[in-house]
C-alpha positions as CSV (number, residue, x, y, z in Angstrom):
1,M,0.1,0.3,0.0
2,Q,1.2,3.4,-0.8
3,A,1.6,6.0,1.9
4,I,0.3,9.8,1.2
5,T,0.7,12.6,2.7
6,G,-1.1,16.0,2.8
7,G,-3.4,16.2,-0.8
8,T,-6.3,18.5,-2.0
9,S,-8.6,16.8,-4.6
10,V,-8.7,17.9,-8.3
11,L,-11.3,16.9,-11.4
12,L,-10.2,15.5,-14.5
13,L,-12.2,14.8,-17.5
14,G,-12.6,12.6,-20.1
15,L,-13.8,13.0,-23.8
16,D,-13.4,9.8,-26.4
17,F,-15.2,10.3,-29.7
18,G,-14.8,7.1,-31.5
19,S,-15.9,5.7,-35.0
20,T,-19.3,4.6,-33.3
21,T,-19.9,6.1,-30.2
22,S,-18.5,8.6,-28.2
23,S,-18.4,9.2,-24.4
24,A,-17.0,11.3,-21.1
25,L,-15.4,10.6,-17.7
26,I,-15.0,12.4,-14.9
27,A,-13.1,11.7,-11.8
28,Q,-12.0,12.8,-8.8
29,A,-8.3,12.5,-7.3
30,S,-6.1,13.2,-4.9
31,L,-3.1,15.7,-5.7
32,S,-0.7,14.2,-2.6
33,S,2.5,13.5,-2.2
34,H,4.4,10.4,-1.1
35,C,5.3,10.0,2.7
36,V,8.6,8.5,1.7
37,T,9.9,9.8,-1.6
38,G,7.9,13.0,-1.8
39,R,6.7,12.1,-5.3
40,M,3.5,14.1,-6.1
41,A,1.1,12.3,-7.9
42,L,-2.4,11.8,-8.5
43,N,-3.8,9.4,-5.9
44,E,-6.9,7.8,-5.3
45,P,-8.5,8.0,-8.3
46,R,-12.7,8.2,-7.9
47,V,-15.1,8.2,-10.9
48,L,-17.9,10.5,-10.6
49,F,-19.3,10.9,-13.4
50,R,-19.9,8.1,-16.6
51,G,-22.0,10.0,-19.7
52,E,-23.8,7.3,-21.1
53,P,-22.1,6.7,-25.0
54,V,-24.2,7.6,-27.6
55,F,-23.8,7.1,-31.2
56,T,-20.9,9.8,-32.6
57,P,-23.1,12.7,-34.6
58,F,-22.3,13.0,-37.9
59,K,-23.7,15.5,-40.5
60,D,-22.8,14.8,-44.4
61,R,-20.4,12.3,-43.6
62,I,-18.6,14.7,-41.2
63,I,-18.1,15.2,-37.5
64,D,-21.3,17.7,-36.6
65,E,-19.1,20.0,-34.5
66,T,-22.2,21.6,-32.7
67,A,-23.7,18.5,-32.0
68,I,-20.9,17.8,-30.5
69,Q,-20.3,21.0,-27.8
70,G,-24.0,19.9,-26.8
71,L,-23.2,16.5,-26.0
72,I,-20.0,18.1,-24.0
73,Q,-22.3,21.1,-22.3
74,C,-24.7,17.7,-21.8
75,W,-22.3,15.9,-20.2
76,L,-21.3,18.9,-17.7
77,E,-24.4,19.9,-16.7
78,Q,-25.3,16.1,-15.4
79,A,-22.0,16.2,-13.8
80,G,-22.7,19.5,-12.2
81,V,-19.1,20.8,-12.9
82,R,-17.9,23.7,-14.9
83,P,-15.2,24.4,-16.9
84,E,-12.8,26.3,-15.1
85,Q,-13.0,23.4,-11.7
86,L,-11.3,21.0,-14.2
87,F,-7.7,20.4,-13.2
88,S,-6.9,18.4,-16.4
89,A,-8.8,17.6,-19.8
90,G,-8.2,14.6,-22.1
91,V,-10.1,14.5,-25.8
92,I,-8.9,12.2,-28.4
93,I,-10.5,11.2,-32.0
94,T,-10.8,7.6,-32.5
95,G,-10.8,5.5,-35.5
96,L,-13.1,6.8,-38.4
97,A,-13.8,10.0,-37.1
98,A,-10.3,10.9,-36.5
99,R,-10.2,10.4,-40.5
100,R,-12.8,12.8,-41.0
101,H,-11.5,16.2,-42.2
102,N,-12.8,18.6,-39.9
103,A,-11.8,16.5,-36.9
104,Q,-8.9,19.2,-35.9
105,A,-11.5,21.7,-35.9
106,L,-13.6,19.5,-33.7
107,T,-10.7,19.7,-31.2
108,R,-10.3,23.5,-31.5
109,R,-13.7,24.1,-30.4
110,V,-13.4,21.6,-27.6
111,E,-10.8,23.5,-26.3
112,Q,-12.4,27.0,-26.8
113,L,-15.4,25.5,-24.9
114,I,-13.4,24.0,-21.8
115,G,-9.9,25.5,-22.5
116,N,-7.4,23.5,-20.1
117,V,-7.5,20.6,-22.4
118,L,-4.4,19.0,-22.3
119,I,-4.7,16.2,-25.2
120,S,-6.6,17.5,-28.4
121,R,-5.8,14.8,-31.0
122,A,-6.9,13.2,-33.6
123,D,-5.6,10.0,-35.4
124,D,-2.9,8.9,-32.8
125,G,-2.9,5.0,-32.9
126,G,-0.1,4.5,-30.8
127,L,-1.2,7.1,-27.9
128,E,-4.9,5.4,-28.5
129,S,-3.5,1.6,-28.0
130,W,-1.6,3.0,-24.5
131,L,-4.7,4.5,-23.3
132,A,-6.7,1.4,-24.1
133,F,-4.3,-0.9,-21.9
134,M,-3.7,1.2,-18.9
135,G,-8.1,1.5,-18.9
136,S,-8.5,-2.1,-19.3
137,C,-6.4,-4.3,-18.2
138,S,-3.0,-2.3,-16.5
139,T,-4.4,-3.7,-13.0
140,L,-4.7,-7.1,-14.5
141,S,-1.2,-6.9,-15.6
142,R,0.3,-5.7,-12.3
143,F,-1.5,-8.6,-10.5
144,Y,0.3,-11.3,-13.2
145,P,3.4,-9.3,-13.5
146,Q,5.2,-12.2,-15.3
147,Q,2.1,-12.6,-17.8
148,P,2.5,-10.9,-21.1
149,L,-0.5,-9.5,-21.9
150,L,-1.6,-8.4,-25.3
151,N,-4.9,-6.3,-25.5
152,L,-7.0,-5.6,-28.6
153,D,-9.2,-2.7,-28.2
154,I,-11.6,-3.2,-31.3
155,G,-14.2,-0.6,-32.2
156,G,-15.9,0.6,-34.8
157,G,-12.9,1.7,-37.1
158,T,-9.6,0.0,-35.8
159,T,-8.2,-2.4,-33.8
160,N,-5.4,-0.6,-31.5
161,A,-3.2,-3.4,-29.8
162,A,-0.6,-3.0,-26.7
163,W,1.5,-5.4,-26.1
164,G,2.9,-5.5,-21.8
165,L,4.3,-6.5,-18.9
166,D,3.7,-5.9,-14.9
167,G,1.5,-3.0,-15.9
168,N,3.7,-1.1,-18.5
169,V,3.3,-1.0,-22.0
170,L,6.3,-2.1,-24.5
171,A,4.9,-2.5,-28.0
172,S,1.7,-0.8,-29.6
173,G,0.4,-0.8,-32.9
174,C,-2.7,0.3,-34.9
175,H,-4.9,-1.7,-37.7
176,F,-7.6,-0.2,-39.6
177,I,-10.0,-3.5,-38.6
178,G,-13.2,-2.3,-36.8
179,A,-16.6,-3.1,-37.2
180,R,-18.0,-0.1,-38.8
181,H,-15.9,-0.1,-42.2
182,L,-18.9,-1.9,-43.7
183,Q,-22.1,0.1,-42.2
184,F,-25.8,-1.8,-43.0
185,E,-29.4,-0.9,-42.6
186,P,-29.8,-2.2,-38.8
187,G,-31.4,-5.6,-38.7
188,S,-30.4,-6.2,-42.6
189,Y,-27.2,-6.8,-44.1
190,R,-27.6,-4.5,-46.8
191,L,-25.1,-1.7,-47.3
192,S,-25.7,1.5,-46.4
193,A,-22.2,3.2,-45.9
194,L,-18.2,1.8,-46.8
195,S,-15.4,3.4,-45.6
196,E,-12.2,3.3,-48.1
197,F,-10.8,0.0,-46.0
198,G,-14.0,-1.2,-46.5
199,R,-14.2,-1.2,-50.2
200,A,-10.6,-2.4,-50.7
201,L,-11.2,-5.5,-48.8
202,L,-14.6,-6.2,-50.4
203,D,-12.3,-5.8,-53.7
204,H,-9.7,-7.9,-52.1
205,L,-12.3,-10.6,-51.4
206,Q,-14.1,-10.1,-54.9
207,I,-17.5,-9.2,-53.3
208,H,-18.7,-6.9,-56.2
209,K,-21.6,-5.2,-54.2
210,T,-21.9,-1.4,-53.2
211,V,-24.0,0.6,-51.2
212,G,-27.9,-0.4,-51.3
213,Q,-27.3,-4.1,-52.3
214,P,-27.4,-6.5,-49.4
215,L,-24.4,-8.8,-48.5
216,D,-25.5,-12.7,-48.8
217,N,-24.0,-15.2,-45.5
218,P,-20.8,-16.1,-47.3
219,E,-19.8,-12.8,-48.5
220,R,-20.1,-11.9,-44.6
221,D,-18.4,-14.6,-43.1
222,A,-15.7,-13.7,-45.6
223,V,-14.9,-10.3,-44.4
224,V,-15.1,-11.3,-40.6
225,N,-13.0,-14.0,-41.5
226,W,-10.5,-11.8,-42.7
227,Y,-10.7,-9.9,-39.9
228,V,-10.3,-13.0,-37.3
229,D,-6.9,-13.8,-39.7
230,A,-5.8,-10.5,-39.5
231,L,-6.5,-10.6,-35.2
232,V,-4.3,-13.6,-34.9
233,A,-1.7,-12.6,-37.4
234,I,-1.4,-9.7,-34.8
235,A,-1.3,-12.0,-31.4
236,E,0.9,-14.1,-33.1
237,G,3.2,-11.7,-34.4
238,D,3.4,-12.6,-38.0
239,R,4.3,-9.4,-40.2
240,T,3.9,-11.2,-43.4
241,F,0.2,-11.0,-43.1
242,F,0.4,-7.5,-43.4
243,T,2.8,-7.3,-46.5
244,G,0.2,-7.3,-49.0
245,T,-1.5,-4.4,-50.4
246,L,-4.3,-4.9,-48.1
247,G,-2.3,-5.4,-45.2
248,Q,-0.4,-2.4,-45.4
249,L,-3.0,-0.7,-46.0
250,T,-5.0,-1.6,-42.7
251,E,-1.7,-1.2,-40.9
252,Q,-1.6,2.2,-39.5
253,L,1.2,1.3,-37.1
254,P,2.9,-1.5,-36.8
255,L,3.4,-3.8,-33.7
256,I,7.0,-4.7,-33.0
257,L,6.6,-7.5,-30.5
258,P,9.6,-7.3,-28.2
259,E,11.9,-10.2,-29.5
260,H,10.9,-13.7,-27.2
261,A,7.6,-11.9,-26.5
262,A,5.7,-14.6,-28.5
263,N,2.2,-16.3,-27.6
264,P,1.1,-13.6,-25.3
265,A,-1.9,-13.7,-23.3
266,L,-5.1,-12.0,-24.9
267,T,-7.3,-9.2,-23.3
268,F,-10.0,-7.3,-25.4
269,S,-11.5,-3.8,-24.9
270,G,-13.4,-1.4,-27.1
271,G,-17.0,-2.5,-28.0
272,V,-16.1,-5.3,-29.7
273,G,-14.7,-6.3,-26.8
274,E,-17.7,-5.5,-25.1
275,L,-19.8,-7.7,-26.9
276,L,-17.2,-10.1,-27.1
277,Y,-17.3,-10.5,-23.1
278,R,-21.1,-10.3,-22.8
279,H,-21.4,-13.3,-25.1
280,L,-18.9,-15.5,-23.2
281,Q,-20.8,-14.8,-19.8
282,G,-23.9,-16.0,-21.0
283,E,-25.9,-12.6,-21.6
284,P,-27.8,-12.4,-24.6
285,M,-26.9,-10.8,-27.4
286,P,-28.3,-7.4,-29.8
287,G,-30.2,-8.7,-32.8
288,T,-28.7,-8.9,-36.1
289,T,-26.5,-5.7,-37.3
290,C,-28.6,-3.8,-34.5
291,Y,-25.8,-1.0,-34.5
292,G,-25.6,-0.9,-38.7
293,D,-22.2,-2.7,-38.4
294,L,-20.5,-5.8,-38.0
295,G,-19.9,-5.7,-34.3
296,I,-21.6,-8.5,-33.1
297,D,-20.7,-10.7,-36.0
298,L,-16.9,-9.5,-35.4
299,A,-17.6,-10.9,-31.6
300,L,-19.2,-14.4,-32.4
301,A,-16.5,-14.7,-34.6
302,I,-13.9,-14.0,-32.0
303,A,-15.5,-16.1,-29.9
304,R,-15.5,-19.3,-32.0
305,H,-11.3,-18.8,-32.4
306,P,-9.6,-21.2,-29.8
307,R,-6.5,-19.0,-30.2
308,L,-8.0,-15.4,-29.6
309,I,-10.3,-16.6,-26.8
310,R,-8.0,-19.1,-25.1
311,D,-7.2,-16.7,-21.8
312,A,-11.0,-15.0,-22.2
313,S,-12.7,-17.0,-19.1
314,R,-8.9,-16.7,-16.5
315,L,-8.1,-13.3,-17.7
316,V,-10.7,-10.5,-18.0
317,P,-9.8,-6.8,-17.8
318,E,-11.8,-3.8,-16.3
319,N,-13.5,-1.3,-18.2
320,R,-13.9,-3.3,-21.5
321,G,-16.0,-1.0,-23.7
322,R,-15.1,2.0,-22.4
323,A,-10.9,1.2,-21.8
324,T,-9.6,4.3,-23.6
325,V,-11.8,7.2,-21.8
326,Y,-10.5,5.4,-18.6
327,G,-6.9,5.5,-19.6
328,L,-7.2,9.0,-20.7
329,T,-8.8,10.3,-17.4
330,L,-7.6,8.0,-15.3
331,H,-3.7,7.2,-16.4
332,N,-2.8,9.7,-19.2
333,T,-2.3,12.5,-17.0
334,E,1.2,12.6,-15.3
335,I,1.9,16.1,-12.8
336,S,5.5,17.4,-12.0
337,G,7.1,18.0,-8.4
338,S,6.3,21.1,-6.9
339,T,10.0,22.1,-7.1
340,L,10.0,22.6,-10.7
341,F,11.8,25.7,-12.0
342,L,8.6,28.1,-13.8
343,P,9.7,31.9,-13.5
344,R,6.9,33.1,-15.4
345,P,3.5,30.8,-14.7
346,E,1.9,32.6,-17.0
347,V,3.5,31.6,-20.3
348,L,1.5,28.1,-19.1
349,P,-0.2,26.3,-21.0
350,L,1.8,24.9,-23.4
351,K,0.6,22.8,-26.3
352,D,2.0,20.8,-28.6
353,L,5.4,21.1,-27.9
354,P,7.6,18.6,-29.4
355,I,10.1,16.1,-27.6
356,V,13.5,16.6,-29.7
357,A,15.5,14.9,-27.9
358,R,16.1,12.1,-24.7
359,L,19.5,12.4,-23.5
360,P,21.2,11.4,-20.5
361,M,22.3,14.2,-17.1
362,D,25.7,13.6,-18.2
363,A,25.1,14.7,-21.8
364,S,28.1,16.6,-23.0
365,R,28.0,20.3,-25.0
366,Q,28.1,18.7,-28.5
367,Q,24.6,16.6,-27.6
368,L,23.1,19.6,-26.2
369,D,24.3,21.6,-28.7
370,D,23.0,19.8,-31.5
371,A,19.6,18.9,-29.3
372,L,19.4,22.7,-29.0
373,A,19.6,23.5,-32.8
374,L,17.0,20.6,-34.0
375,A,14.7,22.4,-30.9
376,L,15.2,25.7,-32.4
377,S,13.6,24.3,-35.8
378,S,10.2,24.3,-34.0
379,R,8.8,27.8,-34.5
380,D,6.7,27.5,-30.8
381,G,9.0,25.8,-28.4
382,A,10.5,22.4,-27.7
383,C,11.1,19.8,-25.2
384,L,14.3,17.9,-24.3
385,Q,14.1,15.4,-21.8
386,L,17.5,14.3,-19.6
387,L,17.0,11.3,-18.5
388,D,19.0,9.7,-15.3
389,G,18.8,6.2,-15.3
390,G,17.2,5.6,-12.1
391,Q,20.1,7.0,-10.6
392,A,19.1,10.5,-9.1
393,P,21.8,13.0,-9.7
394,G,24.1,14.9,-7.1
395,L,24.7,18.2,-6.7
396,E,28.0,18.5,-8.6
397,Q,26.5,16.5,-11.7
398,I,23.7,18.6,-11.7
399,R,26.3,22.1,-11.4
400,Q,28.2,21.1,-14.3
401,L,25.2,19.8,-16.5
402,G,23.7,23.7,-15.2
403,A,26.8,24.9,-17.0
404,L,26.8,23.4,-19.8
405,L,22.9,24.3,-20.4
406,S,24.0,27.8,-19.3
407,R,26.5,28.0,-22.4
408,A,24.7,26.4,-25.2
409,L,21.7,29.0,-24.4
410,S,23.7,31.3,-24.6
411,A,25.8,30.5,-27.8
412,A,22.1,29.4,-29.4
413,R,20.6,32.9,-28.4
414,P,17.0,31.9,-28.5
415,A,14.1,34.4,-28.5
416,P,13.3,35.5,-25.2
417,Q,9.6,34.1,-25.5
418,W,10.3,31.0,-27.5
419,P,10.2,28.2,-24.7
420,L,12.2,25.3,-24.1
421,V,11.0,22.9,-21.6
422,L,13.5,20.1,-19.7
423,L,11.7,17.4,-18.8
424,L,13.7,15.4,-15.4
425,E,12.8,12.3,-13.5
426,S,14.2,13.5,-10.4
427,N,13.3,16.5,-8.3
428,V,15.6,18.9,-8.9
429,G,13.9,21.5,-11.4
430,K,14.4,24.7,-9.3
431,V,18.3,23.8,-9.2
432,L,19.0,22.7,-12.3
433,G,16.9,25.4,-13.9
434,N,18.8,28.3,-12.0
435,Y,22.2,27.1,-13.0
436,A,21.2,27.2,-16.6
437,T,19.9,30.4,-16.6
438,D,22.8,31.9,-14.6
439,W,20.7,31.9,-11.3
440,G,18.3,34.6,-13.4
441,R,20.5,36.6,-15.7
442,S,19.1,34.9,-19.1
443,S,16.7,36.2,-21.1
444,C,16.1,32.4,-22.0
445,N,12.3,31.5,-21.4
446,L,12.8,28.1,-19.9
447,I,11.0,25.7,-17.7
448,V,12.1,22.8,-16.1
449,I,9.8,20.4,-14.6
450,D,10.9,17.8,-12.5
451,E,9.3,14.4,-11.4
452,V,7.8,13.2,-14.4
453,R,8.3,9.5,-15.2
454,E,10.1,8.7,-18.7
455,R,7.4,8.2,-21.8
456,S,8.4,7.6,-25.2
457,A,6.4,10.2,-27.0
458,H,7.1,12.5,-29.5
459,F,5.0,15.4,-28.2
460,I,4.0,16.7,-24.2
461,N,1.1,19.3,-23.5
462,L,1.6,21.1,-20.1
463,G,-1.5,22.8,-18.4
464,T,-2.0,25.6,-15.9
465,P,-0.5,25.5,-12.8
466,H,-2.4,24.6,-9.8
467,Q,-0.8,25.4,-6.2
468,H,2.7,25.2,-7.8
469,I,1.8,21.4,-9.6
470,V,1.5,21.6,-13.6
471,P,-0.5,18.9,-15.1
472,V,1.8,17.0,-17.8
473,A,0.0,15.0,-21.1
474,F,2.3,12.9,-23.6
475,Y,1.4,11.4,-27.1
476,G,2.3,10.6,-30.3
477,V,3.5,7.9,-28.3
478,H,5.7,5.2,-29.8
């Protein structure tokens, strides 16, 4: 059991807009420190509100921004929460919804409505895979620390795969395998819409049907069986399955399993995962194409495949149908330590800063010069991760690194308003920041965020400070 001290309650919001459904989650957590290590963390999360999943609203085949805004306002009103009360808010647009041309416009609309949004990304398969694993089976993975788990989060547009051990995701992938690439008139198999991947799959299977025509049973089975074969290939690490034309089109982010990682136990999440476990537990299933897609058929086909359900009765994840929004709300927000270096708090929040380099704490002047040169190519700011390898640096090492940073920054001469963020694992942010800026003499807009666990990602967002603590979110997970 972790012993925690102090703490104030904060509110966390997660919004997930997917190919088929959209959902919201609001949780309360304690912003507190461990009494031994002193590390700050979000502890004792408690779900306060679960918005009922609704069909993602589309209008003329694009996301209906006005309807989404109404949904968010309705969810907040139902929860009795105002946007300014939120410590952090995460938004993710996934699957086919992310591929609509106004997906990024929607994220801007959400930002205007909520304000303090840490994640507002579309089409980020690696992040979605990580979130789904954390939301569905991270607890299960820690309970069986020696058992590799591969979570397959199957929704309307994508299957997000994440391979993890002892609660940590070590590999992730994303494939355009989902229930909604072929859409039907509910209660029948008469086609009402096709995605580009659905059209390509029908062509590959030599099924010559178009919108308005019904699929017969063998044609439906051929589509579903191809999906099942693709899922088995992902589970077995069979990369050859995706080398053909259709496979390459399907594979957005390859899942590269660690060496000797074959034969992991499988768990499922997402809408199809929820249907699968309902069926395996003997619950009645909805009627034919009840949701206007192949979700029910795909769940039943998975249930018939021995490899895919080998571990299903022994390893049942939590938060199956809402795994992504749970992961987004409860796991994606990291928080800084309280010894961060932030001489100008008004510069926050900062969004979409690229993490341009990951360097050791004993980095050389040449390494720092090269990293800063790369950072300066990013017009709106950049971030460097400085890693200590689990060994907290001593004062002399901090002093030496600070002196090197100071000289490198003086030579680079960034504009006074251009932000450079340093991410540290140890709680030495204030000291390093002071050395790097020559105790405030430098005009560089340097921010040092400490006590943040290493995360392999491409971008970072920093939220508004709350009692000297800054919320941190990563995306572009790789």
